[in-house]
C-alpha positions in Angstrom: -61.1 12.5 65.2 -59.5 12.0 68.6 -56.1 13.2 67.3 -57.1 15.7 64.6 -59.5 18.6 63.8 -62.3 17.6 61.5 -61.0 19.3 58.3 -57.5 18.0 58.7 -58.7 14.5 59.1 -61.0 14.8 55.9 -57.9 16.1 54.1 -55.8 13.4 55.2 -58.7 10.6 54.3 -58.7 12.2 51.0 -54.9 11.3 50.4 -55.4 7.8 51.2 -56.8 6.1 47.9 -59.9 4.2 49.5 -60.4 6.7 52.3 -63.7 8.6 52.5 -65.5 10.5 55.4 -68.0 7.8 55.9 -65.9 4.7 55.1 -62.8 3.5 56.9 -59.3 3.0 55.6 -58.3 -0.4 54.7 -55.0 -2.0 55.9 -53.8 -2.5 52.2 -54.4 1.0 51.3 -52.7 2.4 54.3 -49.8 0.2 53.8 -49.5 1.2 50.1 -49.8 5.0 51.1 -47.0 4.5 53.6 -44.8 2.8 51.2 -45.4 5.5 48.7 -44.7 8.2 51.1 -41.4 6.4 52.1 -40.3 6.1 48.5 -41.1 9.8 47.8 -39.1 11.0 50.9 -36.2 9.0 50.0 -36.3 10.2 46.4 -36.5 14.0 47.8 -33.6 13.2 50.2 -31.5 11.9 47.3 -32.3 14.9 45.0 -31.5 17.3 47.6 -28.1 15.5 48.5 -27.3 15.9 44.6 -28.0 19.4 44.7 -26.1 20.1 47.9 -23.1 18.3 46.3 -23.3 20.3 43.2 -23.7 23.7 45.3 -20.7 22.7 47.3 -18.5 22.1 44.2 -19.6 25.5 42.8 -18.7 27.2 46.1 -15.2 25.6 46.1 -14.5 26.8 42.6 -15.7 30.3 43.4 -13.5 30.3 46.6 -10.4 29.5 44.4 -11.1 32.2 42.1 -11.6 34.9 44.9 -8.5 33.7 46.6 -6.6 34.4 43.4 -8.0 37.9 42.9 -7.3 38.8 46.5 -3.7 37.4 46.1 -3.2 39.8 43.1 -4.9 42.7 44.8 -2.8 42.1 47.8 0.6 41.9 45.8 -0.5 45.3 44.1 -1.1 47.0 47.5 2.2 45.8 49.0 3.9 47.0 45.8 5.5 43.4 45.4 4.0 43.1 42.1 5.3 45.4 39.4 4.1 46.0 35.9 6.6 43.3 34.7 5.3 40.7 37.0 1.6 41.3 36.0 2.6 41.1 32.4 4.3 37.7 33.0 1.3 36.7 35.2 -1.3 37.5 32.4 0.7 35.7 29.9 0.6 32.6 32.0 -3.1 33.0 32.5 -3.5 33.4 28.8 -1.7 29.9 28.4 -3.9 28.4 31.0 -7.0 29.7 29.1 -5.7 28.0 25.9 -5.1 24.7 27.8 -8.0 24.7 29.9 -10.6 27.0 28.0 -12.8 24.1 26.7 -13.0 22.6 30.3 -14.1 26.0 31.6 -16.6 26.3 28.8 -18.1 23.0 29.6 -18.2 23.8 33.3 -19.9 26.9 32.8 -22.4 25.3 30.5 -23.2 22.6 33.0 -23.6 25.2 35.8 -26.2 27.0 33.6 -28.1 23.8 32.6 -28.2 22.5 36.3 -29.5 25.6 38.0 -31.3 27.5 35.4 -32.5 25.2 32.4 -33.0 21.9 34.5 -33.8 22.8 38.1 -36.1 19.7 38.4 -35.7 16.3 38.1 -38.1 13.2 37.2 -40.3 12.6 40.4 -39.8 16.1 42.0 -43.2 17.7 43.3 -43.9 21.0 41.9 -46.8 23.6 42.5 -48.1 25.4 39.7 -51.0 27.9 40.2 -51.9 26.1 43.7 -52.0 22.7 41.9 -49.4 20.1 43.1 -47.9 18.0 40.4 -45.0 15.5 39.9 -42.3 15.9 37.4 
């Protein structure tokens, strides 16, 4: 009570397994709570790192795509690219689509799965209707 308000202290006591308002906290219960908090924090850090890595790779792929589009528009504005050059370029793009089409499809499906269908991993904390749960 020296360091917290009464309602904060009671909420904290409820988080620890053997803590109640009248009874103290045992050393074993505090140790178990600290170890579990450390494990959850580490799992959260690893999960955030994985998500950040995936977002960075997606950002790199989009940067390459935007750079190609800007290059084509720049060539059209400077009248360097004629219609014959654009036909040649589109035929090469069609060739690349045939070669790497399945890889692009798989990449797109992986992005959809990672960010839309499977945004949570096992062990993540979620809050549904005000109730905190663990996946």
